[in-house]
All heavy atoms as TSV, in Angstrom:
chain	resi	resn	atom	element	x	y	z
A	1	MET	N	N	93.994	95.602	96.445
A	1	MET	CA	C	95.014	96.191	95.594
A	1	MET	C	C	95.847	97.245	96.328
A	1	MET	O	O	97.058	97.287	96.107
A	1	MET	CB	C	94.339	96.769	94.339
A	1	MET	CG	C	95.287	97.428	93.390
A	1	MET	SD	S	96.294	96.230	92.509
A	1	MET	CE	C	97.162	97.305	91.423
A	2	PRO	N	N	95.242	98.086	97.180
A	2	PRO	CA	C	96.073	99.094	97.882
A	2	PRO	C	C	97.189	98.463	98.711
A	2	PRO	O	O	98.287	99.009	98.784
A	2	PRO	CB	C	95.081	99.830	98.777
A	2	PRO	CG	C	93.753	99.626	98.139
A	2	PRO	CD	C	93.823	98.273	97.475
A	3	ASN	N	N	96.924	97.315	99.318
A	3	ASN	CA	C	97.951	96.635	100.112
A	3	ASN	C	C	99.086	96.149	99.220
A	3	ASN	O	O	100.259	96.285	99.559
A	3	ASN	CB	C	97.347	95.473	100.898
A	3	ASN	CG	C	98.322	94.916	101.910
A	3	ASN	OD1	O	99.122	95.652	102.470
A	3	ASN	ND2	N	98.257	93.618	102.135
A	4	GLU	N	N	98.726	95.597	98.061
A	4	GLU	CA	C	99.735	95.140	97.104
A	4	GLU	C	C	100.559	96.324	96.603
A	4	GLU	O	O	101.776	96.218	96.438
A	4	GLU	CB	C	99.074	94.426	95.924
A	4	GLU	CG	C	98.495	93.079	96.271
A	4	GLU	CD	C	97.773	92.446	95.093
A	4	GLU	OE1	O	97.806	93.007	93.972
A	4	GLU	OE2	O	97.156	91.395	95.298
A	5	LYS	N	N	99.900	97.454	96.369
A	5	LYS	CA	C	100.576	98.657	95.903
A	5	LYS	C	C	101.596	99.122	96.934
A	5	LYS	O	O	102.727	99.466	96.590
A	5	LYS	CB	C	99.537	99.750	95.636
A	5	LYS	CG	C	100.061	100.998	95.047
A	5	LYS	CD	C	98.879	101.877	94.669
A	5	LYS	CE	C	99.181	103.308	94.945
A	5	LYS	NZ	N	98.081	104.203	94.609
A	6	ASN	N	N	101.214	99.106	98.208
A	6	ASN	CA	C	102.141	99.500	99.272
A	6	ASN	C	C	103.332	98.558	99.350
A	6	ASN	O	O	104.458	98.998	99.576
A	6	ASN	CB	C	101.429	99.542	100.628
A	6	ASN	CG	C	100.470	100.715	100.742
A	6	ASN	OD1	O	100.611	101.706	100.039
A	6	ASN	ND2	N	99.497	100.579	101.620
A	7	GLU	N	N	103.085	97.271	99.186
A	7	GLU	CA	C	104.173	96.295	99.221
A	7	GLU	C	C	105.142	96.507	98.057
A	7	GLU	O	O	106.354	96.404	98.221
A	7	GLU	CB	C	103.606	94.864	99.194
A	7	GLU	CG	C	102.876	94.471	100.462
A	7	GLU	CD	C	103.777	94.501	101.681
A	7	GLU	OE1	O	104.931	94.037	101.604
A	7	GLU	OE2	O	103.314	94.995	102.725
A	8	ILE	N	N	104.590	96.806	96.886
A	8	ILE	CA	C	105.441	97.045	95.721
A	8	ILE	C	C	106.271	98.305	95.940
A	8	ILE	O	O	107.467	98.334	95.648
A	8	ILE	CB	C	104.592	97.151	94.436
A	8	ILE	CG1	C	103.970	95.786	94.119
A	8	ILE	CG2	C	105.443	97.630	93.261
A	8	ILE	CD1	C	102.936	95.816	93.013
A	9	GLU	N	N	105.652	99.358	96.486
A	9	GLU	CA	C	106.388	100.598	96.761
A	9	GLU	C	C	107.493	100.360	97.787
A	9	GLU	O	O	108.602	100.879	97.634
A	9	GLU	CB	C	105.440	101.688	97.254
A	9	GLU	CG	C	104.570	102.244	96.152
A	9	GLU	CD	C	103.647	103.343	96.626
A	9	GLU	OE1	O	103.488	103.540	97.849
A	9	GLU	OE2	O	103.074	104.012	95.759
A	10	LYS	N	N	107.213	99.571	98.799
A	10	LYS	CA	C	108.241	99.244	99.802
A	10	LYS	C	C	109.385	98.468	99.157
A	10	LYS	O	O	110.555	98.707	99.457
A	10	LYS	CB	C	107.635	98.420	100.942
A	10	LYS	CG	C	106.759	99.204	101.878
A	10	LYS	CD	C	106.188	98.286	102.949
A	10	LYS	CE	C	105.127	98.965	103.768
A	10	LYS	NZ	N	104.498	98.044	104.737
A	11	LEU	N	N	109.047	97.537	98.280
A	11	LEU	CA	C	110.067	96.748	97.581
A	11	LEU	C	C	110.940	97.646	96.706
A	11	LEU	O	O	112.164	97.514	96.705
A	11	LEU	CB	C	109.401	95.661	96.734
A	11	LEU	CG	C	110.328	94.781	95.903
A	11	LEU	CD1	C	111.299	94.029	96.793
A	11	LEU	CD2	C	109.526	93.817	95.063
A	12	ILE	N	N	110.316	98.579	96.004
A	12	ILE	CA	C	111.070	99.508	95.163
A	12	ILE	C	C	112.017	100.341	96.019
A	12	ILE	O	O	113.193	100.518	95.675
A	12	ILE	CB	C	110.119	100.395	94.336
A	12	ILE	CG1	C	109.440	99.555	93.252
A	12	ILE	CG2	C	110.859	101.588	93.724
A	12	ILE	CD1	C	108.327	100.265	92.497
A	13	ASP	N	N	111.518	100.862	97.142
A	13	ASP	CA	C	112.362	101.659	98.039
A	13	ASP	C	C	113.546	100.836	98.549
A	13	ASP	O	O	114.671	101.329	98.619
A	13	ASP	CB	C	111.553	102.205	99.215
A	13	ASP	CG	C	110.561	103.275	98.796
A	13	ASP	OD1	O	110.748	103.886	97.720
A	13	ASP	OD2	O	109.593	103.507	99.546
A	14	THR	N	N	113.283	99.585	98.892
A	14	THR	CA	C	114.341	98.694	99.381
A	14	THR	C	C	115.368	98.430	98.286
A	14	THR	O	O	116.574	98.433	98.544
A	14	THR	CB	C	113.738	97.365	99.877
A	14	THR	OG1	O	112.823	97.645	100.934
A	14	THR	CG2	C	114.812	96.415	100.372
A	15	MET	N	N	114.895	98.215	97.074
A	15	MET	CA	C	115.802	97.961	95.954
A	15	MET	C	C	116.710	99.170	95.708
A	15	MET	O	O	117.908	99.014	95.472
A	15	MET	CB	C	115.006	97.629	94.690
A	15	MET	CG	C	114.303	96.296	94.754
A	15	MET	SD	S	113.157	96.043	93.389
A	15	MET	CE	C	114.273	95.840	92.024
A	16	ILE	N	N	116.146	100.367	95.781
A	16	ILE	CA	C	116.941	101.577	95.570
A	16	ILE	C	C	117.970	101.732	96.679
A	16	ILE	O	O	119.159	101.966	96.420
A	16	ILE	CB	C	116.034	102.822	95.472
A	16	ILE	CG1	C	115.206	102.773	94.182
A	16	ILE	CG2	C	116.852	104.113	95.527
A	16	ILE	CD1	C	114.117	103.827	94.089
A	17	PHE	N	N	117.539	101.587	97.933
A	17	PHE	CA	C	118.445	101.746	99.067
A	17	PHE	C	C	119.556	100.705	99.042
A	17	PHE	O	O	120.738	101.028	99.209
A	17	PHE	CB	C	117.662	101.654	100.384
A	17	PHE	CG	C	118.526	101.792	101.598
A	17	PHE	CD1	C	119.028	103.023	101.979
A	17	PHE	CD2	C	118.853	100.675	102.358
A	17	PHE	CE1	C	119.838	103.146	103.094
A	17	PHE	CE2	C	119.664	100.787	103.468
A	17	PHE	CZ	C	120.157	102.026	103.846
A	18	SER	N	N	119.195	99.454	98.792
A	18	SER	CA	C	120.194	98.382	98.745
A	18	SER	C	C	121.165	98.591	97.592
A	18	SER	O	O	122.367	98.337	97.721
A	18	SER	CB	C	119.512	97.022	98.597
A	18	SER	OG	O	118.710	96.749	99.716
A	19	GLY	N	N	120.650	99.060	96.469
A	19	GLY	CA	C	121.509	99.344	95.327
A	19	GLY	C	C	122.493	100.460	95.631
A	19	GLY	O	O	123.660	100.397	95.252
A	20	ASP	N	N	122.015	101.486	96.353
A	20	ASP	CA	C	122.913	102.585	96.754
A	20	ASP	C	C	124.059	102.053	97.603
A	20	ASP	O	O	125.221	102.401	97.382
A	20	ASP	CB	C	122.153	103.648	97.557
A	20	ASP	CG	C	121.176	104.454	96.718
A	20	ASP	OD1	O	121.280	104.445	95.481
A	20	ASP	OD2	O	120.294	105.107	97.334
A	21	GLU	N	N	123.716	101.206	98.571
A	21	GLU	CA	C	124.749	100.635	99.450
A	21	GLU	C	C	125.732	99.775	98.658
A	21	GLU	O	O	126.942	99.865	98.858
A	21	GLU	CB	C	124.105	99.790	100.546
A	21	GLU	CG	C	123.399	100.580	101.613
A	21	GLU	CD	C	122.851	99.678	102.707
A	21	GLU	OE1	O	122.543	98.497	102.444
A	21	GLU	OE2	O	122.721	100.182	103.831
A	22	LEU	N	N	125.205	98.948	97.776
A	22	LEU	CA	C	126.059	98.060	96.981
A	22	LEU	C	C	127.011	98.866	96.104
A	22	LEU	O	O	128.209	98.564	96.028
A	22	LEU	CB	C	125.205	97.133	96.118
A	22	LEU	CG	C	125.967	96.194	95.189
A	22	LEU	CD1	C	126.849	95.236	95.985
A	22	LEU	CD2	C	125.008	95.436	94.296
A	23	VAL	N	N	126.501	99.897	95.466
A	23	VAL	CA	C	127.341	100.724	94.595
A	23	VAL	C	C	128.458	101.381	95.400
A	23	VAL	O	O	129.616	101.406	94.966
A	23	VAL	CB	C	126.486	101.778	93.849
A	23	VAL	CG1	C	127.354	102.830	93.187
A	23	VAL	CG2	C	125.608	101.103	92.808
A	24	GLN	N	N	128.140	101.887	96.575
A	24	GLN	CA	C	129.168	102.527	97.397
A	24	GLN	C	C	130.269	101.534	97.778
A	24	GLN	O	O	131.454	101.867	97.763
A	24	GLN	CB	C	128.554	103.146	98.663
A	24	GLN	CG	C	127.703	104.359	98.383
A	24	GLN	CD	C	128.444	105.436	97.622
A	24	GLN	OE1	O	129.569	105.775	97.922
A	24	GLN	NE2	N	127.807	105.968	96.589
A	25	LYS	N	N	129.872	100.308	98.098
A	25	LYS	CA	C	130.869	99.289	98.454
A	25	LYS	C	C	131.695	98.867	97.245
A	25	LYS	O	O	132.907	98.689	97.341
A	25	LYS	CB	C	130.178	98.080	99.085
A	25	LYS	CG	C	129.637	98.385	100.458
A	25	LYS	CD	C	128.922	97.198	101.072
A	25	LYS	CE	C	128.365	97.592	102.430
A	25	LYS	NZ	N	127.604	96.538	103.049
A	26	LEU	N	N	131.037	98.722	96.106
A	26	LEU	CA	C	131.757	98.316	94.898
A	26	LEU	C	C	132.745	99.385	94.441
A	26	LEU	O	O	133.811	99.065	93.919
A	26	LEU	CB	C	130.773	98.000	93.769
A	26	LEU	CG	C	129.967	96.713	93.915
A	26	LEU	CD1	C	128.946	96.601	92.794
A	26	LEU	CD2	C	130.892	95.499	93.918
A	27	LYS	N	N	132.388	100.645	94.657
A	27	LYS	CA	C	133.288	101.732	94.256
A	27	LYS	C	C	134.615	101.674	95.004
A	27	LYS	O	O	135.639	102.141	94.500
A	27	LYS	CB	C	132.617	103.087	94.508
A	27	LYS	CG	C	131.570	103.426	93.461
A	27	LYS	CD	C	130.750	104.651	93.815
A	27	LYS	CE	C	131.546	105.904	93.896
A	27	LYS	NZ	N	130.705	107.099	94.124
A	28	THR	N	N	134.623	101.059	96.184
A	28	THR	CA	C	135.858	100.985	96.961
A	28	THR	C	C	136.771	99.853	96.495
A	28	THR	O	O	137.962	99.875	96.797
A	28	THR	CB	C	135.570	100.801	98.462
A	28	THR	OG1	O	134.928	99.545	98.676
A	28	THR	CG2	C	134.722	101.932	99.013
A	29	VAL	N	N	136.225	98.876	95.775
A	29	VAL	CA	C	137.038	97.724	95.381
A	29	VAL	C	C	137.254	97.601	93.878
A	29	VAL	O	O	138.183	96.911	93.454
A	29	VAL	CB	C	136.441	96.398	95.918
A	29	VAL	CG1	C	136.457	96.385	97.433
A	29	VAL	CG2	C	135.053	96.148	95.388
A	30	LEU	N	N	136.430	98.245	93.081
A	30	LEU	CA	C	136.556	98.134	91.634
A	30	LEU	C	C	137.450	99.237	91.079
A	30	LEU	O	O	137.520	100.323	91.646
A	30	LEU	CB	C	135.178	98.255	90.972
A	30	LEU	CG	C	134.203	97.115	91.183
A	30	LEU	CD1	C	132.856	97.469	90.541
A	30	LEU	CD2	C	134.724	95.820	90.591
A	31	PRO	N	N	138.086	98.951	89.959
A	31	PRO	CA	C	138.811	100.029	89.270
A	31	PRO	C	C	137.823	101.131	88.865
A	31	PRO	O	O	136.631	100.871	88.690
A	31	PRO	CB	C	139.383	99.341	88.030
A	31	PRO	CG	C	139.313	97.888	88.298
A	31	PRO	CD	C	138.216	97.666	89.279
A	32	GLU	N	N	138.318	102.331	88.703
A	32	GLU	CA	C	137.447	103.489	88.445
A	32	GLU	C	C	136.561	103.308	87.214
A	32	GLU	O	O	135.382	103.660	87.232
A	32	GLU	CB	C	138.281	104.752	88.301
A	32	GLU	CG	C	137.437	106.007	88.254
A	32	GLU	CD	C	138.277	107.264	88.276
A	32	GLU	OE1	O	139.387	107.241	88.827
A	32	GLU	OE2	O	137.800	108.259	87.729
A	33	SER	N	N	137.106	102.728	86.160
A	33	SER	CA	C	136.310	102.560	84.934
A	33	SER	C	C	135.114	101.631	85.170
A	33	SER	O	O	134.021	101.879	84.660
A	33	SER	CB	C	137.172	102.032	83.796
A	33	SER	OG	O	137.725	100.775	84.123
A	34	PHE	N	N	135.317	100.581	85.941
A	34	PHE	CA	C	134.217	99.674	86.252
A	34	PHE	C	C	133.223	100.324	87.195
A	34	PHE	O	O	132.013	100.164	87.050
A	34	PHE	CB	C	134.724	98.373	86.876
A	34	PHE	CG	C	135.416	97.459	85.913
A	34	PHE	CD1	C	136.566	96.796	86.283
A	34	PHE	CD2	C	134.921	97.245	84.635
A	34	PHE	CE1	C	137.221	95.948	85.406
A	34	PHE	CE2	C	135.556	96.403	83.750
A	34	PHE	CZ	C	136.720	95.745	84.138
A	35	SER	N	N	133.729	101.054	88.180
A	35	SER	CA	C	132.816	101.661	89.148
A	35	SER	C	C	131.939	102.717	88.477
A	35	SER	O	O	130.775	102.863	88.824
A	35	SER	CB	C	133.574	102.245	90.339
A	35	SER	OG	O	134.419	103.290	89.955
A	36	GLU	N	N	132.486	103.428	87.486
A	36	GLU	CA	C	131.677	104.401	86.751
A	36	GLU	C	C	130.541	103.701	86.007
A	36	GLU	O	O	129.411	104.198	85.979
A	36	GLU	CB	C	132.541	105.185	85.766
A	36	GLU	CG	C	133.469	106.169	86.426
A	36	GLU	CD	C	134.412	106.846	85.432
A	36	GLU	OE1	O	134.265	106.626	84.211
A	36	GLU	OE2	O	135.302	107.570	85.901
A	37	SER	N	N	130.827	102.546	85.431
A	37	SER	CA	C	129.796	101.777	84.735
A	37	SER	C	C	128.730	101.295	85.702
A	37	SER	O	O	127.534	101.331	85.390
A	37	SER	CB	C	130.413	100.580	84.014
A	37	SER	OG	O	131.296	101.011	83.016
A	38	VAL	N	N	129.145	100.842	86.865
A	38	VAL	CA	C	128.200	100.365	87.870
A	38	VAL	C	C	127.302	101.519	88.334
A	38	VAL	O	O	126.084	101.352	88.476
A	38	VAL	CB	C	128.946	99.733	89.077
A	38	VAL	CG1	C	128.010	99.480	90.239
A	38	VAL	CG2	C	129.639	98.450	88.653
A	39	VAL	N	N	127.881	102.680	88.541
A	39	VAL	CA	C	127.103	103.851	88.966
A	39	VAL	C	C	126.072	104.214	87.897
A	39	VAL	O	O	124.900	104.452	88.212
A	39	VAL	CB	C	128.033	105.048	89.271
A	39	VAL	CG1	C	127.234	106.336	89.425
A	39	VAL	CG2	C	128.857	104.780	90.519
A	40	MET	N	N	126.482	104.239	86.637
A	40	MET	CA	C	125.550	104.586	85.554
A	40	MET	C	C	124.428	103.554	85.445
A	40	MET	O	O	123.256	103.910	85.265
A	40	MET	CB	C	126.288	104.711	84.228
A	40	MET	CG	C	127.165	105.930	84.156
A	40	MET	SD	S	127.873	106.298	82.531
A	40	MET	CE	C	128.418	104.726	81.927
A	41	PHE	N	N	124.770	102.278	85.587
A	41	PHE	CA	C	123.768	101.221	85.537
A	41	PHE	C	C	122.778	101.382	86.684
A	41	PHE	O	O	121.558	101.290	86.489
A	41	PHE	CB	C	124.458	99.853	85.606
A	41	PHE	CG	C	123.514	98.695	85.563
A	41	PHE	CD1	C	122.913	98.325	84.377
A	41	PHE	CD2	C	123.236	97.965	86.713
A	41	PHE	CE1	C	122.034	97.252	84.331
A	41	PHE	CE2	C	122.364	96.890	86.672
A	41	PHE	CZ	C	121.768	96.533	85.479
A	42	HIS	N	N	123.283	101.659	87.869
A	42	HIS	CA	C	122.418	101.829	89.036
A	42	HIS	C	C	121.512	103.055	88.864
A	42	HIS	O	O	120.319	102.986	89.169
A	42	HIS	CB	C	123.254	101.952	90.310
A	42	HIS	CG	C	122.446	102.235	91.529
A	42	HIS	ND1	N	121.481	101.377	91.988
A	42	HIS	CD2	C	122.446	103.291	92.376
A	42	HIS	CE1	C	120.915	101.886	93.069
A	42	HIS	NE2	N	121.497	103.056	93.320
A	43	GLU	N	N	122.060	104.150	88.370
A	43	GLU	CA	C	121.253	105.356	88.157
A	43	GLU	C	C	120.120	105.087	87.167
A	43	GLU	O	O	119.001	105.569	87.344
A	43	GLU	CB	C	122.130	106.503	87.673
A	43	GLU	CG	C	123.036	107.057	88.751
A	43	GLU	CD	C	124.051	108.067	88.235
A	43	GLU	OE1	O	124.191	108.220	86.985
A	43	GLU	OE2	O	124.697	108.699	89.073
A	44	SER	N	N	120.404	104.306	86.141
A	44	SER	CA	C	119.373	103.935	85.173
A	44	SER	C	C	118.283	103.098	85.836
A	44	SER	O	O	117.089	103.318	85.605
A	44	SER	CB	C	120.012	103.164	84.022
A	44	SER	OG	O	119.031	102.670	83.146
A	45	ASN	N	N	118.702	102.142	86.655
A	45	ASN	CA	C	117.734	101.308	87.362
A	45	ASN	C	C	116.872	102.139	88.304
A	45	ASN	O	O	115.653	101.929	88.385
A	45	ASN	CB	C	118.435	100.200	88.151
A	45	ASN	CG	C	118.902	99.078	87.268
A	45	ASN	OD1	O	118.408	98.896	86.172
A	45	ASN	ND2	N	119.866	98.328	87.743
A	46	VAL	N	N	117.485	103.066	89.025
A	46	VAL	CA	C	116.742	103.917	89.953
A	46	VAL	C	C	115.706	104.743	89.187
A	46	VAL	O	O	114.550	104.856	89.615
A	46	VAL	CB	C	117.696	104.824	90.766
A	46	VAL	CG1	C	116.928	105.904	91.509
A	46	VAL	CG2	C	118.513	103.991	91.743
A	47	ALA	N	N	116.099	105.300	88.053
A	47	ALA	CA	C	115.163	106.090	87.247
A	47	ALA	C	C	113.974	105.237	86.815
A	47	ALA	O	O	112.815	105.681	86.894
A	47	ALA	CB	C	115.874	106.676	86.038
A	48	ASN	N	N	114.236	104.017	86.377
A	48	ASN	CA	C	113.157	103.126	85.954
A	48	ASN	C	C	112.262	102.723	87.125
A	48	ASN	O	O	111.042	102.664	86.983
A	48	ASN	CB	C	113.723	101.886	85.269
A	48	ASN	CG	C	114.296	102.199	83.911
A	48	ASN	OD1	O	113.847	103.118	83.232
A	48	ASN	ND2	N	115.309	101.454	83.513
A	49	LEU	N	N	112.860	102.459	88.273
A	49	LEU	CA	C	112.063	102.101	89.450
A	49	LEU	C	C	111.172	103.261	89.888
A	49	LEU	O	O	110.026	103.063	90.282
A	49	LEU	CB	C	112.976	101.661	90.594
A	49	LEU	CG	C	113.654	100.303	90.411
A	49	LEU	CD1	C	114.741	100.111	91.469
A	49	LEU	CD2	C	112.634	99.181	90.467
A	50	LYS	N	N	111.693	104.478	89.797
A	50	LYS	CA	C	110.889	105.648	90.154
A	50	LYS	C	C	109.723	105.832	89.182
A	50	LYS	O	O	108.629	106.222	89.583
A	50	LYS	CB	C	111.761	106.899	90.206
A	50	LYS	CG	C	112.652	106.917	91.432
A	50	LYS	CD	C	113.491	108.175	91.506
A	50	LYS	CE	C	114.351	108.180	92.764
A	50	LYS	NZ	N	115.169	109.390	92.869
A	51	LYS	N	N	109.938	105.528	87.909
A	51	LYS	CA	C	108.849	105.611	86.932
A	51	LYS	C	C	107.760	104.588	87.254
A	51	LYS	O	O	106.566	104.893	87.160
A	51	LYS	CB	C	109.386	105.377	85.520
A	51	LYS	CG	C	110.188	106.527	84.974
A	51	LYS	CD	C	110.740	106.206	83.597
A	51	LYS	CE	C	111.676	107.290	83.124
A	51	LYS	NZ	N	112.312	106.935	81.834
A	52	ILE	N	N	108.177	103.397	87.638
A	52	ILE	CA	C	107.206	102.364	88.023
A	52	ILE	C	C	106.408	102.834	89.231
A	52	ILE	O	O	105.183	102.687	89.276
A	52	ILE	CB	C	107.918	101.027	88.311
A	52	ILE	CG1	C	108.504	100.454	87.023
A	52	ILE	CG2	C	106.967	100.031	88.968
A	52	ILE	CD1	C	109.441	99.283	87.232
A	53	LYS	N	N	107.096	103.413	90.191
A	53	LYS	CA	C	106.426	103.916	91.396
A	53	LYS	C	C	105.418	105.008	91.041
A	53	LYS	O	O	104.312	105.037	91.586
A	53	LYS	CB	C	107.486	104.439	92.367
A	53	LYS	CG	C	107.037	104.544	93.785
A	53	LYS	CD	C	108.230	104.864	94.669
A	53	LYS	CE	C	107.816	105.067	96.094
A	53	LYS	NZ	N	108.943	105.391	96.953
A	54	GLU	N	N	105.779	105.897	90.120
A	54	GLU	CA	C	104.858	106.943	89.672
A	54	GLU	C	C	103.618	106.338	89.030
A	54	GLU	O	O	102.499	106.805	89.263
A	54	GLU	CB	C	105.553	107.872	88.674
A	54	GLU	CG	C	106.521	108.840	89.276
A	54	GLU	CD	C	107.218	109.691	88.216
A	54	GLU	OE1	O	106.668	109.855	87.097
A	54	GLU	OE2	O	108.317	110.184	88.509
A	55	LEU	N	N	103.811	105.325	88.207
A	55	LEU	CA	C	102.673	104.667	87.551
A	55	LEU	C	C	101.739	104.030	88.574
A	55	LEU	O	O	100.528	104.017	88.384
A	55	LEU	CB	C	103.162	103.626	86.550
A	55	LEU	CG	C	103.804	104.166	85.276
A	55	LEU	CD1	C	104.399	103.028	84.466
A	55	LEU	CD2	C	102.785	104.932	84.452
A	56	LEU	N	N	102.304	103.511	89.634
A	56	LEU	CA	C	101.483	102.909	90.682
A	56	LEU	C	C	100.614	103.945	91.395
A	56	LEU	O	O	99.520	103.624	91.871
A	56	LEU	CB	C	102.361	102.218	91.733
A	56	LEU	CG	C	103.007	100.905	91.330
A	56	LEU	CD1	C	103.998	100.451	92.392
A	56	LEU	CD2	C	101.957	99.842	91.113
A	57	ASN	N	N	101.114	105.166	91.464
A	57	ASN	CA	C	100.396	106.216	92.190
A	57	ASN	C	C	99.360	106.945	91.338
A	57	ASN	O	O	98.699	107.848	91.829
A	57	ASN	CB	C	101.400	107.222	92.776
A	57	ASN	CG	C	102.164	106.613	93.916
A	57	ASN	OD1	O	101.625	105.851	94.702
A	57	ASN	ND2	N	103.450	106.915	93.990
A	58	LYS	N	N	99.233	106.573	90.077
A	58	LYS	CA	C	98.223	107.216	89.211
A	58	LYS	C	C	96.877	106.592	89.408
A	58	LYS	O	O	96.670	105.527	89.766
A	58	LYS	CB	C	98.643	107.128	87.750
A	58	LYS	CG	C	99.759	108.084	87.439
A	58	LYS	CD	C	100.019	108.107	85.970
A	58	LYS	CE	C	101.080	109.159	85.678
A	58	LYS	NZ	N	101.322	109.307	84.264
């Protein structure tokens, strides 16, 4: 289980980092109203992923 836990944590970190990169790129091509929605959606996802990571560490 510890190995699986580490893999899940790595996946979560990758998802957050990749999402950050994607949002930054989308902000350059989308109209401001859409980019604000994308940022809020990403922030929500990051918060949820961090909660999952916390649960794994309990």
